[in-house]
N, C-alpha and C positions, 0 to 999 in steps of 0.2 A: 632765332626761331628756326626750327627744322620741321618740314612737312613731307610726308610720304603721301602722294596723290595717286589714287587709283580710279581709272574710268570704270564704272560699274553699270550693269544692267539692273541690279538691285543690291541693297545692303541693309543690314539691320543690326542694332545693338540691343543686347538683353542683359539685364542685371537682376539676379535672383529670380529668374524665370519671367520677368516683366520686360516687355519691349519699351525701351526709352526713346527710340527713334528708328525710323525706317524710311527708305527712299526707293524709288524706281530709278530710271536712268539718271545718271549724274556722277558725282564725285564722292568717294570715301576719302576723307582727309584725316590722317593721323598727325597730330600736332604735338611737338615737343618744345618746351619753353626753357631757354637757358637763363642763368642768373643775370646776365647783362642785357637781356632783351627789354625793349621799351615799346611805347606806342608807335614809335617810328618804324620799327621792324614789323610790328603788327599791321600797320597801314600798308606798307609795301607788299607784304605777303597776301593780305586780303585782296588788294587790287590784282595781284598776279593770279590768284585762285579764281577770281570772278572772270578774268579775261583770257586765261590760258586756253589756247586753241588746240584742243586735242580730240574734238568730236568731228566726225566725217561730214563733209559737205556732199552735194549731189554727185560730184565727180569722185567721191571716195577718198578725198584728201583731208587731212586733219586741219581744218580751217575754221571750225566753229568752237565757241566757248560754251561753258555750262549756261551762261546767261543767254547766248544766242539760241540754244535749243530749249530754253525754258526748263532746264534740268534742275536737279536738287543737289544738296550737299548734306552728307552725314559727317559731322565733326566729332572726332574722338581725341581726348587728351591721352598722350602716351609719353611719359618722361623717359622711357627706355630708349627713345630715339636719340637722346643726348649721350648715350653710353660711350665711354672711351674704352677701346679694346686693344690698344697697342701693346700694353704690358700685361703679362700674365694671362690667366684663363678666366678670371672673374671680372666682368665689366665694372667700370667705375662710373658712378653717376654724380660725381662731385660738381660738374658744370651745370647740372639740371637745377632749375629754379626751385626753391622751396615752395610748398603749397600756398603759403600766404601771398606769394608773388605770382605763382603760375596760375592759380585758379582764377583770379580776376582777369588776367590776360586771356585765358581760355574762354571765359564767359563773354568778354568784350569781343573776341574774334567771332563768336557766334552771332552777336548783335550786329557787328560790322558787315559780315557776310550776308545776313538777312537784309540789311539795308541795301547792299549792292545788288542783290538778286530780286528785291521787292517781294520776298516770300520768306517764310519761316525756315531757318536752317535746323535740321534735326541734330540732336546731340546725345552723347553718352552722359555718364555721371562722373564728374571729376573724382579721381581717387578710388573709384569702385572697381571691383573685379568684373570686368565686362567681357561678354562673349560677342564676337563680331562675326556675322555671316555675310558673305558677299559672293557675287559672281563678277570677277574681273573681266572686262570687255576688251578683247584684243589679243593678249593682255597688254594694257597700257598702264605702266607704273612709272612715276617720275618723283625724284627726290629734289626738294628745294631747300636751300639754306640761306637765310637772310644775311649771313656773314660772308657769303661767297659772291 
């Protein structure tokens, strides 16, 4: 599983002019699922996302997690994160999980993060043409890969 995590002051997902999820301070998480991903990778990544200390403490140091600040998460499925770009100019998505595997893992990640934060995680719509608006705070952007 690969995630691009952005610390945001606000973020929102829109599908066909309808807002499917919006947050104020927290994390925008773009999630890519690989064919070989399992519940093990999901649990590792969920724990990391809830505990990742990238929010400022009173001294201005990145010492607080999204859980510590009572922040929110907007979770967006994005298979293009699994792109292979080494050869040629057209990305290959051969390692990306097929929808019948990726969608349940994406939905489970939303439920798991909701449980870890004790609040509803906001989400996009799997497979939809989503428009994401955000204000990156910092900017702070981190890439995590459960295979590394």
